[in-house]
DRENDO-1510 file (C-alpha; in Angstrom, 1 decimal, always signed):
<recs>
REC; n; res; u; v; w
REC; 1; UNK; -9.9; +86.8; +51.9 .
REC; 2; UNK; -11.7; +84.1; +54.0 .
REC; 3; UNK; -14.8; +81.7; +52.5 .
REC; 4; UNK; -17.5; +80.2; +54.8 .
REC; 5; UNK; -18.6; +76.9; +53.2 .
REC; 6; UNK; -22.9; +75.6; +54.5 .
REC; 7; UNK; -22.8; +72.0; +55.6 .
REC; 8; UNK; -25.7; +70.8; +54.4 .
REC; 9; UNK; -27.7; +69.8; +57.4 .
REC; 10; UNK; -27.7; +65.0; +58.1 .
REC; 11; UNK; -30.4; +63.6; +56.3 .
REC; 12; UNK; -32.4; +61.1; +58.6 .
REC; 13; UNK; -32.6; +58.0; +56.7 .
REC; 14; UNK; -34.4; +56.0; +59.4 .
REC; 15; UNK; -37.5; +55.2; +58.0 .
REC; 16; UNK; -40.8; +54.8; +60.1 .
REC; 17; UNK; -42.9; +51.9; +59.2 .
REC; 18; UNK; -46.3; +52.7; +58.3 .
REC; 19; UNK; -49.1; +52.6; +59.5 .
REC; 20; UNK; -50.4; +49.4; +57.5 .
REC; 21; UNK; -48.0; +48.0; +59.2 .
REC; 22; UNK; -47.7; +48.9; +62.2 .
REC; 23; UNK; -51.4; +48.2; +62.3 .
REC; 24; UNK; -51.1; +44.4; +61.4 .
REC; 25; UNK; -48.2; +44.4; +64.3 .
REC; 26; UNK; -50.2; +45.5; +67.3 .
REC; 27; UNK; -52.0; +42.3; +66.7 .
REC; 28; UNK; -48.7; +40.0; +67.1 .
REC; 29; UNK; -47.0; +39.7; +70.8 .
REC; 30; UNK; -43.1; +39.9; +69.7 .
REC; 31; UNK; -42.5; +38.1; +72.5 .
REC; 32; UNK; -45.0; +34.8; +72.2 .
REC; 33; UNK; -44.3; +32.3; +70.2 .
REC; 34; UNK; -47.3; +31.2; +68.2 .
REC; 35; UNK; -48.5; +27.7; +68.1 .
REC; 36; UNK; -48.1; +27.0; +64.2 .
REC; 37; UNK; -51.9; +26.5; +63.0 .
REC; 38; UNK; -52.9; +29.8; +64.6 .
REC; 39; UNK; -49.0; +31.2; +63.1 .
REC; 40; UNK; -50.2; +30.8; +59.6 .
REC; 41; UNK; -53.2; +31.9; +60.3 .
REC; 42; UNK; -52.2; +35.5; +61.7 .
REC; 43; UNK; -49.4; +35.4; +59.4 .
REC; 44; UNK; -53.1; +35.9; +56.7 .
REC; 45; UNK; -54.6; +37.9; +58.5 .
REC; 46; UNK; -52.4; +40.7; +59.1 .
REC; 47; UNK; -51.0; +40.7; +54.8 .
REC; 48; UNK; -52.6; +44.0; +54.0 .
REC; 49; UNK; -50.6; +44.6; +50.0 .
REC; 50; UNK; -53.0; +45.1; +47.7 .
REC; 51; UNK; -51.6; +42.3; +46.1 .
REC; 52; UNK; -51.3; +38.6; +46.8 .
REC; 53; UNK; -48.9; +38.4; +49.1 .
REC; 54; UNK; -45.9; +35.6; +49.7 .
REC; 55; UNK; -45.7; +33.8; +52.9 .
REC; 56; UNK; -42.7; +33.3; +53.2 .
REC; 57; UNK; -40.9; +31.2; +56.4 .
REC; 58; UNK; -37.0; +32.4; +58.0 .
REC; 59; UNK; -35.8; +28.8; +59.9 .
REC; 60; UNK; -33.0; +29.4; +61.8 .
REC; 61; UNK; -31.0; +26.5; +62.2 .
REC; 62; UNK; -27.8; +25.5; +65.0 .
REC; 63; UNK; -25.5; +24.6; +62.6 .
REC; 64; UNK; -21.8; +26.0; +60.9 .
REC; 65; UNK; -22.5; +26.3; +57.3 .
REC; 66; UNK; -18.3; +26.9; +56.1 .
REC; 67; UNK; -18.6; +23.1; +57.6 .
REC; 68; UNK; -18.9; +20.8; +54.4 .
REC; 69; UNK; -20.7; +18.5; +57.1 .
REC; 70; UNK; -23.1; +21.1; +59.0 .
REC; 71; UNK; -24.5; +22.5; +55.1 .
REC; 72; UNK; -27.9; +22.0; +54.7 .
REC; 73; UNK; -28.3; +22.2; +51.6 .
REC; 74; UNK; -32.3; +19.9; +49.9 .
REC; 75; UNK; -35.5; +19.9; +48.1 .
REC; 76; UNK; -39.1; +19.5; +49.4 .
REC; 77; UNK; -42.2; +19.2; +48.0 .
REC; 78; UNK; -44.9; +21.6; +49.7 .
REC; 79; UNK; -48.5; +19.6; +49.4 .
REC; 80; UNK; -50.1; +22.6; +47.8 .
REC; 81; UNK; -47.8; +24.0; +45.9 .
REC; 82; UNK; -46.0; +27.8; +46.6 .
REC; 83; UNK; -48.8; +29.6; +44.0 .
REC; 84; UNK; -46.2; +31.1; +42.0 .
REC; 85; UNK; -46.1; +29.8; +38.2 .
REC; 86; UNK; -42.9; +28.9; +37.6 .
REC; 87; UNK; -40.6; +29.7; +34.6 .
REC; 88; UNK; -38.6; +25.4; +33.9 .
REC; 89; UNK; -36.1; +25.9; +30.5 .
REC; 90; UNK; -34.5; +22.2; +30.3 .
REC; 91; UNK; -31.4; +21.9; +28.7 .
REC; 92; UNK; -31.3; +18.6; +26.8 .
REC; 93; UNK; -30.5; +16.3; +24.1 .
REC; 94; UNK; -33.1; +16.2; +21.4 .
REC; 95; UNK; -34.2; +12.9; +21.8 .
REC; 96; UNK; -35.7; +14.2; +25.9 .
REC; 97; UNK; -37.1; +17.2; +24.4 .
REC; 98; UNK; -40.6; +16.8; +23.4 .
REC; 99; UNK; -41.3; +14.6; +26.3 .
REC; 100; UNK; -39.8; +17.4; +28.6 .
REC; 101; UNK; -42.3; +19.8; +26.9 .
REC; 102; UNK; -45.7; +17.3; +27.6 .
REC; 103; UNK; -44.1; +17.8; +31.5 .
REC; 104; UNK; -44.7; +21.4; +31.1 .
REC; 105; UNK; -41.7; +23.0; +30.5 .
REC; 106; UNK; -41.8; +26.7; +29.1 .
REC; 107; UNK; -37.9; +25.8; +27.3 .
REC; 108; UNK; -36.6; +23.5; +25.8 .
REC; 109; UNK; -33.6; +23.2; +23.8 .
REC; 110; UNK; -29.5; +22.8; +24.2 .
REC; 111; UNK; -26.9; +25.0; +22.1 .
REC; 112; UNK; -29.3; +27.9; +21.5 .
REC; 113; UNK; -30.2; +28.1; +25.1 .
REC; 114; UNK; -27.0; +28.5; +26.1 .
REC; 115; UNK; -26.1; +30.9; +23.7 .
REC; 116; UNK; -28.6; +32.8; +25.3 .
REC; 117; UNK; -27.5; +32.8; +28.1 .
REC; 118; UNK; -23.6; +32.8; +27.5 .
REC; 119; UNK; -25.1; +36.0; +26.4 .
REC; 120; UNK; -27.1; +37.3; +29.8 .
REC; 121; UNK; -30.7; +35.7; +29.4 .
REC; 122; UNK; -31.7; +34.5; +32.9 .
REC; 123; UNK; -35.3; +35.0; +32.5 .
REC; 124; UNK; -36.4; +31.1; +33.8 .
REC; 125; UNK; -36.3; +30.5; +37.7 .
REC; 126; UNK; -35.4; +26.7; +37.5 .
REC; 127; UNK; -33.6; +25.7; +35.2 .
REC; 128; UNK; -33.0; +21.5; +35.0 .
REC; 129; UNK; -30.9; +19.2; +33.3 .
REC; 130; UNK; -29.9; +16.1; +31.7 .
REC; 131; UNK; -26.5; +14.3; +33.2 .
REC; 132; UNK; -25.2; +14.2; +29.5 .
REC; 133; UNK; -25.2; +17.6; +28.4 .
REC; 134; UNK; -23.4; +18.5; +31.7 .
REC; 135; UNK; -20.0; +19.0; +30.1 .
REC; 136; UNK; -21.4; +22.2; +28.7 .
REC; 137; UNK; -24.2; +23.3; +30.8 .
REC; 138; UNK; -21.4; +24.0; +33.5 .
REC; 139; UNK; -19.7; +26.7; +31.1 .
REC; 140; UNK; -22.5; +28.6; +32.6 .
REC; 141; UNK; -21.3; +28.5; +36.0 .
REC; 142; UNK; -20.5; +32.5; +36.2 .
REC; 143; UNK; -23.3; +33.3; +35.0 .
REC; 144; UNK; -25.9; +31.1; +37.0 .
REC; 145; UNK; -24.1; +30.5; +40.0 .
REC; 146; UNK; -25.0; +34.1; +41.3 .
REC; 147; UNK; -28.4; +34.1; +40.6 .
REC; 148; UNK; -29.2; +30.2; +42.4 .
REC; 149; UNK; -30.1; +29.3; +38.7 .
REC; 150; UNK; -26.8; +26.4; +38.1 .
REC; 151; UNK; -28.4; +22.5; +37.4 .
REC; 152; UNK; -27.0; +20.9; +40.6 .
REC; 153; UNK; -27.9; +17.0; +41.4 .
REC; 154; UNK; -28.6; +17.0; +45.5 .
REC; 155; UNK; -31.5; +19.8; +44.2 .
REC; 156; UNK; -32.9; +17.2; +41.4 .
REC; 157; UNK; -32.3; +19.9; +38.8 .
REC; 158; UNK; -29.9; +17.4; +37.1 .
REC; 159; UNK; -31.6; +13.9; +36.8 .
REC; 160; UNK; -32.2; +11.7; +33.5 .
REC; 161; UNK; -35.8; +11.7; +34.1 .
REC; 162; UNK; -36.3; +15.4; +32.9 .
REC; 163; UNK; -40.0; +15.0; +32.7 .
REC; 164; UNK; -40.5; +13.7; +36.0 .
REC; 165; UNK; -38.6; +17.3; +37.4 .
REC; 166; UNK; -40.4; +18.9; +35.3 .
REC; 167; UNK; -43.6; +18.0; +36.9 .
REC; 168; UNK; -42.4; +18.0; +40.0 .
REC; 169; UNK; -40.8; +21.4; +39.9 .
REC; 170; UNK; -44.4; +22.6; +38.5 .
REC; 171; UNK; -45.9; +20.7; +41.5 .
REC; 172; UNK; -44.9; +22.8; +44.1 .
REC; 173; UNK; -41.2; +21.5; +44.3 .
REC; 174; UNK; -39.0; +23.8; +46.2 .
REC; 175; UNK; -35.0; +24.3; +46.4 .
REC; 176; UNK; -33.8; +25.7; +49.5 .
REC; 177; UNK; -29.9; +25.8; +51.4 .
REC; 178; UNK; -28.4; +27.6; +54.4 .
REC; 179; UNK; -27.2; +31.0; +54.2 .
REC; 180; UNK; -24.1; +31.9; +55.5 .
REC; 181; UNK; -25.4; +32.9; +58.6 .
REC; 182; UNK; -26.8; +29.7; +59.5 .
REC; 183; UNK; -31.3; +31.0; +58.0 .
REC; 184; UNK; -33.3; +29.2; +55.4 .
REC; 185; UNK; -35.4; +31.5; +53.3 .
REC; 186; UNK; -38.3; +29.9; +51.7 .
REC; 187; UNK; -41.6; +31.0; +50.1 .
REC; 188; UNK; -44.2; +28.2; +50.8 .
REC; 189; UNK; -47.2; +29.5; +49.2 .
REC; 190; UNK; -49.6; +32.6; +49.3 .
REC; 191; UNK; -51.3; +34.5; +51.6 .
REC; 192; UNK; -54.5; +33.6; +48.6 .
REC; 193; UNK; -54.4; +29.8; +50.5 .
REC; 194; UNK; -56.1; +29.0; +53.0 .
REC; 195; UNK; -54.8; +28.8; +57.0 .
REC; 196; UNK; -54.9; +25.1; +56.5 .
REC; 197; UNK; -52.9; +24.5; +53.1 .
REC; 198; UNK; -50.0; +27.3; +54.3 .
REC; 199; UNK; -50.2; +24.9; +57.6 .
REC; 200; UNK; -49.4; +22.1; +55.6 .
REC; 201; UNK; -46.8; +23.4; +53.4 .
REC; 202; UNK; -44.8; +25.0; +56.4 .
REC; 203; UNK; -44.8; +21.8; +58.2 .
REC; 204; UNK; -43.6; +19.9; +55.5 .
REC; 205; UNK; -41.1; +21.7; +55.3 .
REC; 206; UNK; -39.8; +22.0; +58.8 .
REC; 207; UNK; -40.0; +17.9; +59.0 .
REC; 208; UNK; -37.9; +18.1; +55.6 .
REC; 209; UNK; -35.0; +19.9; +57.4 .
REC; 210; UNK; -35.5; +18.2; +60.1 .
REC; 211; UNK; -34.6; +14.3; +58.3 .
REC; 212; UNK; -31.7; +16.8; +57.3 .
REC; 213; UNK; -30.3; +17.9; +60.9 .
REC; 214; UNK; -26.2; +17.5; +60.0 .
REC; 215; UNK; -24.8; +14.6; +62.9 .
REC; 216; UNK; -22.2; +17.0; +62.9 .
REC; 217; UNK; -24.8; +19.6; +64.7 .
REC; 218; UNK; -24.3; +19.6; +68.1 .
REC; 219; UNK; -27.3; +21.7; +70.7 .
REC; 220; UNK; -30.5; +23.3; +69.7 .
REC; 221; UNK; -30.9; +22.4; +66.2 .
REC; 222; UNK; -34.3; +24.4; +65.2 .
REC; 223; UNK; -33.0; +27.8; +67.1 .
REC; 224; UNK; -35.9; +29.7; +65.6 .
REC; 225; UNK; -39.1; +29.5; +63.4 .
REC; 226; UNK; -40.5; +32.7; +62.0 .
REC; 227; UNK; -43.3; +33.0; +59.4 .
REC; 228; UNK; -44.3; +36.4; +57.1 .
REC; 229; UNK; -46.2; +37.3; +54.5 .
REC; 230; UNK; -44.2; +40.2; +51.8 .
REC; 231; UNK; -44.7; +43.1; +53.7 .
REC; 232; UNK; -46.6; +42.1; +56.8 .
REC; 233; UNK; -45.1; +41.2; +60.1 .
REC; 234; UNK; -43.0; +38.1; +61.2 .
REC; 235; UNK; -44.4; +35.5; +63.9 .
REC; 236; UNK; -42.6; +33.6; +66.2 .
REC; 237; UNK; -42.9; +29.6; +66.2 .
REC; 238; UNK; -43.1; +26.9; +68.4 .
REC; 239; UNK; -41.9; +24.6; +66.9 .
REC; 240; UNK; -43.0; +21.8; +69.5 .
REC; 241; UNK; -46.3; +22.2; +68.2 .
REC; 242; UNK; -44.5; +21.4; +64.8 .
REC; 243; UNK; -45.7; +17.0; +64.3 .
REC; 244; UNK; -42.5; +14.3; +64.1 .
REC; 245; UNK; -40.0; +16.6; +65.3 .
</recs>
């Protein structure tokens, strides 16, 4: 007996941008490189979500992240912070716990938090620790590493002055690292910020990246700089409009 089977029609998984996004994108010329101040103003004006969107910066660098001497990783202290409430855990010895709490750390301790993390708890944004506890914290690499939470001296999260580190993080210090495609992705504020505040944060990040250019990197260093709100269209930045680079 011959049987037939009905084939399900193929679904179109390509979703068209919503009307609000299309309206915002229509106000941005995708072929134009905007002055940094104008770009920040456009990002702010074209945010349409009902929540306070983050302002994101995506910088494509002319580096090969596979080469150790071309890895770009560091920190920047944004003059106006990120607008995000950063949850900080400090892992340290008892003699430094009170100073960390006074500086504004949300969680402070050692062994009890190591046990919680080993059990899967990672409900924090930044972990800071003193060098003398790294032998214990180092065992958490498999849990913290993939989440980008592992303390590291290069990012200032392994330091004898944990109180100072907490103060800096709470004030707007951010950690960044180039990804495998050579791009830095980082949040530099909120659309509720003033346009000048966003501009000053953006300039600070770009200047920090400029100072970190690896000597081994050849050719064009800043290949492209794009800004966008969480839900909004990208705005290309003219790198020549950024002072000091």
